[in-house]
ZAMARGU-4260 file (C-alpha; in steps of 0.2 Angstrom, whole numbers, plus 5000, padded with zeros to 4 digits):
<rodrens>
0) 5648/5410/5794 | 5666/5417/5792 | 5662/5432/5804 | 5656/5420/5818 | 5671/5407/5815
5) 5684/5421/5815 | 5676/5431/5829 | 5677/5447/5818 | 5659/5454/5822 | 5664/5472/5821
10) 5671/5473/5803 | 5663/5480/5788 | 5659/5468/5773 | 5662/5471/5755 | 5658/5460/5740
15) 5665/5461/5723 | 5659/5454/5706 | 5665/5456/5688 | 5647/5455/5681 | 5639/5472/5678
20) 5623/5464/5674 | 5622/5457/5692 | 5626/5474/5699 | 5612/5481/5689 | 5600/5467/5696
25) 5605/5471/5714 | 5604/5490/5713 | 5587/5489/5703 | 5572/5497/5712 | 5560/5499/5697
30) 5559/5484/5687 | 5553/5466/5691 | 5562/5450/5686 | 5556/5433/5682 | 5555/5420/5696
35) 5572/5413/5696 | 5582/5429/5696 | 5570/5438/5708 | 5572/5424/5721 | 5591/5426/5721
40) 5591/5445/5720 | 5580/5445/5735 | 5591/5433/5745 | 5607/5443/5741 | 5598/5459/5747
45) 5592/5451/5763 | 5610/5447/5768 | 5619/5462/5761 | 5616/5480/5756 | 5618/5486/5738
50) 5631/5499/5744 | 5642/5484/5749 | 5644/5478/5731 | 5659/5483/5721 | 5665/5480/5703
55) 5681/5471/5700 | 5688/5468/5682 | 5690/5450/5676 | 5709/5452/5676 | 5710/5456/5694
60) 5696/5444/5700 | 5704/5428/5708 | 5688/5419/5707 | 5691/5417/5688 | 5707/5408/5691
65) 5698/5394/5702 | 5683/5393/5690 | 5693/5391/5674 | 5706/5379/5680 | 5725/5383/5681
70) 5741/5373/5682 | 5752/5373/5698 | 5765/5385/5690 | 5751/5397/5684 | 5742/5396/5701
75) 5759/5401/5711 | 5762/5415/5699 | 5744/5422/5701 | 5736/5433/5714 | 5726/5418/5721
80) 5735/5417/5738 | 5736/5435/5742 | 5722/5443/5732 | 5721/5458/5721 | 5733/5473/5726
85) 5719/5485/5731 | 5714/5474/5746 | 5731/5478/5754 | 5728/5496/5755 | 5724/5503/5772
90) 5707/5510/5766 | 5695/5503/5754 | 5694/5514/5739 | 5677/5522/5734 | 5667/5511/5722
95) 5670/5515/5704 | 5657/5524/5694 | 5649/5511/5682 | 5632/5510/5673 | 5621/5501/5686
100) 5605/5502/5675 | 5598/5486/5668 | 5600/5486/5649 | 5584/5487/5638 | 5578/5471/5631
105) 5585/5461/5645 | 5576/5443/5644 | 5575/5442/5663 | 5565/5458/5665 | 5546/5456/5665
110) 5537/5466/5652 | 5525/5479/5658 | 5507/5477/5653 | 5496/5492/5654 | 5478/5487/5657
115) 5463/5498/5653 | 5448/5496/5664 | 5432/5498/5655 | 5416/5500/5666 | 5401/5493/5657
120) 5383/5494/5662 | 5373/5479/5667 | 5365/5470/5653 | 5348/5464/5653 | 5341/5447/5647
125) 5338/5452/5630 | 5355/5459/5627 | 5362/5442/5631 | 5352/5434/5618 | 5364/5441/5604
130) 5373/5425/5605 | 5358/5416/5598 | 5354/5416/5579 | 5337/5407/5581 | 5321/5413/5590
135) 5316/5395/5594 | 5333/5391/5602 | 5333/5407/5612 | 5315/5403/5619 | 5320/5385/5623
140) 5336/5391/5632 | 5326/5403/5643 | 5313/5390/5646 | 5326/5379/5653 | 5333/5392/5664
145) 5316/5396/5671 | 5314/5378/5674 | 5331/5377/5683 | 5326/5393/5693 | 5311/5384/5700
150) 5321/5369/5705 | 5311/5358/5693 | 5320/5342/5690 | 5310/5338/5674 | 5321/5332/5660
155) 5319/5333/5641 | 5313/5347/5629 | 5303/5361/5636 | 5284/5361/5634 | 5273/5373/5624
160) 5268/5382/5639 | 5285/5384/5645 | 5291/5391/5629 | 5276/5403/5628 | 5281/5409/5646
165) 5299/5411/5640 | 5293/5422/5626 | 5284/5433/5637 | 5299/5435/5649 | 5310/5440/5634
170) 5298/5452/5626 | 5294/5460/5643 | 5313/5463/5645 | 5315/5470/5628 | 5300/5482/5631
175) 5308/5487/5648 | 5324/5492/5639 | 5316/5501/5624 | 5300/5509/5631 | 5305/5512/5650
180) 5297/5530/5650 | 5281/5524/5642 | 5279/5509/5654 | 5282/5521/5669 | 5269/5533/5664
185) 5256/5519/5660 | 5260/5511/5677 | 5256/5527/5686 | 5240/5529/5676 | 5245/5543/5666
190) 5242/5546/5647 | 5256/5546/5634 | 5262/5563/5628 | 5258/5568/5610 | 5277/5567/5605
195) 5278/5549/5610 | 5280/5536/5596 | 5267/5525/5604 | 5253/5539/5606 | 5243/5534/5590
200) 5244/5515/5595 | 5233/5517/5610 | 5245/5506/5620 | 5241/5498/5637 | 5249/5486/5650
205) 5240/5469/5651 | 5240/5458/5667 | 5257/5451/5663 | 5265/5468/5662 | 5267/5467/5643
210) 5265/5483/5632 | 5251/5479/5619 | 5243/5489/5605 | 5225/5494/5609 | 5215/5499/5593
215) 5197/5497/5588 | 5195/5478/5588 | 5189/5476/5606 | 5172/5469/5601 | 5179/5457/5587
220) 5177/5439/5589 | 5196/5436/5586 | 5208/5429/5598 | 5216/5441/5611 | 5233/5440/5603
225) 5226/5445/5586 | 5216/5460/5593 | 5230/5466/5605 | 5247/5461/5598 | 5263/5463/5609
230) 5273/5478/5604 | 5291/5474/5599 | 5304/5488/5594 | 5310/5488/5576 | 5329/5489/5578
235) 5332/5476/5592 | 5341/5459/5590 | 5326/5450/5596 | 5315/5458/5583 | 5327/5451/5570
240) 5326/5434/5577 | 5307/5435/5577 | 5307/5441/5558 | 5319/5427/5554 | 5308/5414/5563
245) 5292/5418/5554 | 5301/5421/5537 | 5307/5404/5537 | 5290/5398/5543 | 5282/5404/5527
250) 5297/5396/5517 | 5305/5413/5512 | 5289/5418/5502 | 5292/5437/5502 | 5288/5452/5512
255) 5269/5452/5512 | 5267/5434/5518 | 5280/5437/5531 | 5271/5452/5538 | 5255/5443/5539
260) 5262/5428/5548 | 5270/5440/5561 | 5255/5449/5565 | 5244/5434/5565 | 5255/5427/5579
265) 5252/5442/5590 | 5267/5453/5586 | 5266/5471/5582 | 5282/5479/5575 | 5282/5498/5571
270) 5289/5501/5554 | 5287/5482/5550 | 5287/5485/5531 | 5305/5492/5531 | 5311/5480/5544
275) 5305/5465/5535 | 5311/5472/5518 | 5329/5475/5525 | 5329/5458/5532 | 5324/5449/5516
280) 5337/5459/5507 | 5350/5452/5518 | 5343/5434/5518 | 5355/5422/5510 | 5342/5409/5505
285) 5331/5423/5497 | 5346/5429/5487 | 5350/5412/5481 | 5332/5410/5475 | 5328/5427/5468
290) 5343/5439/5468 | 5349/5445/5451 | 5367/5445/5445 | 5379/5459/5450 | 5381/5474/5439
295) 5394/5488/5438 | 5395/5504/5429 | 5400/5502/5411 | 5419/5505/5408 | 5427/5518/5398
300) 5432/5514/5380 | 5450/5507/5377 | 5462/5519/5370 | 5463/5508/5354 | 5445/5514/5349
305) 5448/5532/5352 | 5464/5536/5343 | 5467/5535/5324 | 5477/5520/5318 | 5479/5511/5302
310) 5465/5498/5298 | 5466/5482/5308 | 5481/5488/5319 | 5470/5484/5334 | 5456/5472/5331
315) 5444/5460/5339 | 5439/5443/5333 | 5427/5429/5336 | 5420/5413/5327 | 5403/5410/5322
320) 5393/5396/5313 | 5393/5382/5309 | 5388/5382/5291 | 5385/5365/5281 | 5394/5363/5265
325) 5393/5348/5253 | 5408/5339/5245 | 5402/5326/5233 | 5390/5316/5244 | 5398/5321/5261
330) 5392/5335/5272 | 5405/5345/5281 | 5404/5359/5295 | 5413/5375/5291 | 5415/5390/5302
335) 5418/5409/5300 | 5431/5419/5308 | 5427/5437/5309 | 5440/5451/5312 | 5434/5469/5316
340) 5444/5484/5317 | 5442/5493/5334 | 5445/5510/5326 | 5436/5511/5309 | 5424/5496/5312
345) 5429/5487/5296 | 5427/5469/5296 | 5437/5454/5288 | 5430/5436/5287 | 5440/5420/5284
350) 5433/5403/5283 | 5438/5389/5295 | 5438/5371/5291 | 5436/5366/5309 | 5438/5374/5326
355) 5455/5367/5329 | 5471/5378/5333 | 5479/5374/5317 | 5464/5380/5307 | 5464/5396/5316
360) 5482/5399/5314 | 5481/5397/5296 | 5466/5409/5295 | 5476/5421/5305 | 5491/5421/5293
365) 5479/5423/5278 | 5472/5438/5287 | 5488/5446/5291 | 5495/5443/5273 | 5480/5453/5266
370) 5477/5466/5279 | 5495/5468/5285 | 5503/5467/5302 | 5492/5467/5318 | 5498/5475/5334
375) 5484/5468/5346 | 5470/5456/5344 | 5456/5455/5357 | 5446/5439/5359 | 5437/5428/5371
380) 5445/5413/5379 | 5440/5400/5366 | 5450/5384/5366 | 5456/5387/5349 | 5462/5405/5353
385) 5470/5399/5369 | 5479/5385/5360 | 5485/5397/5346 | 5492/5409/5359 | 5501/5396/5368
390) 5509/5389/5352 | 5514/5407/5347 | 5522/5409/5364 | 5532/5393/5362 | 5537/5398/5345
395) 5544/5414/5352 | 5554/5405/5364 | 5562/5394/5351 | 5569/5410/5341 | 5577/5419/5356
400) 5594/5414/5349 | 5593/5426/5335 | 5591/5444/5340 | 5584/5450/5323 | 5571/5437/5323
405) 5567/5440/5341 | 5564/5458/5338 | 5553/5455/5323 | 5543/5442/5333 | 5540/5454/5347
410) 5532/5466/5334 | 5519/5453/5330 | 5501/5453/5336 | 5498/5451/5355 | 5483/5442/5361
415) 5473/5451/5374 | 5459/5438/5381 | 5444/5444/5390 | 5437/5437/5405 | 5428/5420/5402
420) 5409/5420/5400 | 5409/5439/5398 | 5402/5441/5380 | 5397/5459/5384 | 5415/5465/5384
425) 5416/5459/5366 | 5402/5469/5360 | 5412/5477/5346 | 5413/5460/5336 | 5398/5452/5343
430) 5387/5465/5335 | 5396/5463/5318 | 5394/5444/5319 | 5375/5447/5321 | 5375/5458/5305
435) 5385/5446/5295 | 5374/5431/5300 | 5359/5441/5294 | 5367/5445/5277 | 5373/5427/5275
440) 5356/5421/5279 | 5348/5432/5266 | 5361/5427/5253 | 5361/5409/5256 | 5342/5409/5254
445) 5345/5412/5235 | 5353/5395/5233 | 5341/5381/5234 | 5354/5367/5235 | 5369/5364/5247
450) 5384/5376/5245 | 5402/5369/5243 | 5417/5377/5251 | 5421/5389/5237 | 5403/5395/5237
455) 5404/5398/5256 | 5420/5407/5255 | 5413/5418/5241 | 5398/5422/5252 | 5409/5427/5266
460) 5419/5439/5255 | 5402/5446/5248 | 5396/5448/5266 | 5412/5457/5271 | 5410/5469/5257
465) 5392/5473/5261 | 5396/5476/5279 | 5411/5487/5275 | 5399/5498/5264 | 5387/5501/5279
470) 5386/5519/5285 | 5393/5522/5302 | 5381/5536/5305 | 5363/5538/5301 | 5359/5556/5307
475) 5360/5564/5290 | 5354/5551/5278 | 5337/5560/5276 | 5346/5576/5271 | 5349/5578/5252
480) 5362/5591/5255 | 5372/5581/5267 | 5388/5573/5261 | 5390/5555/5257 | 5388/5543/5272
485) 5404/5538/5280 | 5408/5519/5278 | 5423/5509/5282 | 5427/5506/5263 | 5431/5525/5262
490) 5447/5520/5271 | 5450/5502/5265 | 5447/5504/5246 | 5444/5523/5245 | 5427/5519/5238
495) 5410/5518/5246 | 5403/5503/5235 | 5411/5488/5228 | 5409/5489/5209 | 5415/5479/5194
500) 5429/5486/5184 | 5423/5494/5168 | 5426/5486/5151 | 5441/5491/5141 | 5460/5489/5140
505) 5470/5498/5153 | 5489/5500/5156 | 5498/5501/5172 | 5502/5519/5171 | 5484/5524/5170
510) 5481/5519/5188 | 5492/5534/5194 | 5486/5552/5193 | 5496/5568/5195 | 5500/5570/5214
515) 5490/5555/5218 | 5498/5553/5236 | 5492/5570/5241 | 5474/5565/5235 | 5475/5549/5246
520) 5482/5559/5261 | 5468/5571/5259 | 5455/5557/5258 | 5462/5549/5274 | 5462/5565/5283
525) 5444/5568/5278 | 5439/5551/5284 | 5447/5553/5301 | 5440/5570/5304 | 5423/5565/5299
530) 5425/5549/5310 | 5429/5559/5325 | 5415/5572/5322 | 5401/5560/5316 | 5405/5543/5324
535) 5415/5545/5339 | 5403/5557/5347 | 5388/5545/5345 | 5396/5531/5355 | 5401/5542/5370
540) 5385/5538/5380 | 5382/5522/5389 | 5367/5512/5384 | 5366/5504/5402 | 5375/5501/5418
545) 5376/5520/5422 | 5377/5519/5441 | 5393/5513/5450 | 5388/5498/5462 | 5396/5490/5477
550) 5413/5482/5472 | 5415/5464/5476 | 5427/5461/5490 | 5439/5447/5495 | 5429/5434/5505
555) 5412/5437/5498 | 5402/5422/5495 | 5394/5422/5478 | 5385/5410/5466 | 5390/5408/5448
560) 5376/5409/5435 | 5375/5394/5423 | 5363/5396/5409 | 5363/5377/5406 | 5358/5373/5424
565) 5343/5377/5435 | 5346/5390/5448 | 5346/5378/5463 | 5361/5369/5455 | 5372/5384/5453
570) 5389/5382/5462 | 5394/5392/5477 | 5411/5400/5477 | 5421/5413/5487 | 5430/5428/5480
575) 5449/5426/5481 | 5455/5441/5472 | 5448/5456/5464 | 5454/5466/5448 | 5452/5484/5450
580) 5451/5495/5434 | 5458/5512/5432 | 5442/5520/5438 | 5442/5511/5454 | 5428/5499/5450
585) 5429/5480/5450 | 5422/5471/5435 | 5430/5454/5436 | 5436/5443/5450 | 5444/5427/5454
590) 5433/5415/5463 | 5436/5398/5471 | 5424/5384/5470 | 5423/5372/5485 | 5425/5353/5484
595) 5410/5343/5479 | 5407/5325/5476 | 5406/5318/5459 | 5390/5310/5453 | 5398/5293/5451
600) 5410/5287/5465 | 5415/5294/5481 | 5430/5305/5475 | 5428/5324/5476 | 5434/5337/5464
605) 5448/5348/5470 | 5444/5367/5472 | 5448/5377/5457 | 5451/5396/5455 | 5444/5404/5439
610) 5441/5421/5433 | 5423/5427/5430 | 5415/5444/5427 | 5403/5451/5440 | 5389/5450/5428
615) 5389/5431/5430 | 5389/5431/5449 | 5375/5432/5462 | 5381/5440/5479 | 5375/5429/5493
620) 5385/5435/5508 | 5395/5450/5510 | 5411/5450/5520 | 5413/5462/5534
</rodrens>
């Protein structure tokens, strides 16, 4: 417009800007911009060339004075009226060398998307049925497609004949995909070669073009479908749909009934035994009805059972009972609390008045007072044990102000609780409880009347003495030349039997012999050496669970085994977290139960996360 109005058509034009970003946009040849910037850059380049654009600094740019606003005095003193000094030169100086590249990460530049083109082969009809999980739905969908292809305006569900025709269309397409060479030979009237998998089946093509099994039942009075079943390949998705259909039709009754149902309906699957067995193994409903609980290889012994330590430094405990005692005319329930040393397998029994936390803490203090300080106690998650652990943790918090008391408190016993409902992990003390019960049963049978508390406590101590006198090994009991069998009392009392003191008067000094400490030390060393040689080697082998199994993974759907409920009422859960042992095997997991409605009312219980051993879980659905 200025050139036309001023009549200056033969002049050269130049344009200046103080924006290096704009200069980069105008000089760009390789990158694409978003719509707003792209349209304006295109308009600029249509009316000017990139070589006409120059850079001017903000201090020399008179456009800044007008855009920012200035007073009259500032405007007169500026270069607004005469422009920058380099415009008064006779020739325009060459453009200054500046970076014209668009900076990386500019928001106005479009991102470059590299697309990979994948050429795929044309899929057949059977390959498109992978979206279906039911044979009935697949055949019904194909039947409707055939109806639409015939321009039949009939509405409603497909008829039986339409579904049978749809099944023939699907199976014919499957055979054309899997047995193309065999079908080609049979159409040309040639016999199948010996190396063909279908050679022994005497296959032929029927009038519908379906590949069927021949055989020797031509003269039988059976139906044609039973005499000459349709051949279906073993590993195809349609085959899995057929197996699932007939397996559900026989109400998940097993492999034999499923195979008979498939063949009686005119379907022949090569290797059907393995195919049906693999399907039933993955069937969720069959797993829920008949699958056993999970197993895992038996874990290694804890360090506390393998290294020598003073008696009852590391021990396990559990309660047993109840036992009935009589006080006057009132009958009370009493319980036993058994401690067993993880190392020397000695036992200690205390009587509990009830199963409360207070009664357990009192019994624990009595045990520590008799046997000495305990570093670690292993137990299950009984309510009284959990309550005692919580109370002791609260007590430790209350004495943090005193450093000495805190130090001593930290040296007290530590509770290590096993996974709930995993009694097999506490076999060390569970086996001793069984032994103690047998002894108490035989001892209590000698008393015809009811026992009182004092008698029961005495029986507990007698049972403890008898159990601690048991031999730890039985290999050399029949050998008269073998040494005396090793018992826990060899370390506890330095005696193998509990004997009454001999009659007579003794003084305190008679207890001590010459260099008695060396004799005790020697006996202790003999005990531990024999313990390693005779006992430790006998428990090294695993009694069961020898083979590592598949580890449960996060996302697996499981069912918790409940001994007090029928199998169809076991609750479903999902694995939320796995606990991996040092050998890389998972033996306990954290699971979350889903919401379920209560029996009375419409309220639903919230999902809960609990810890369970794998031996209490039935795997239903494996995560991918």
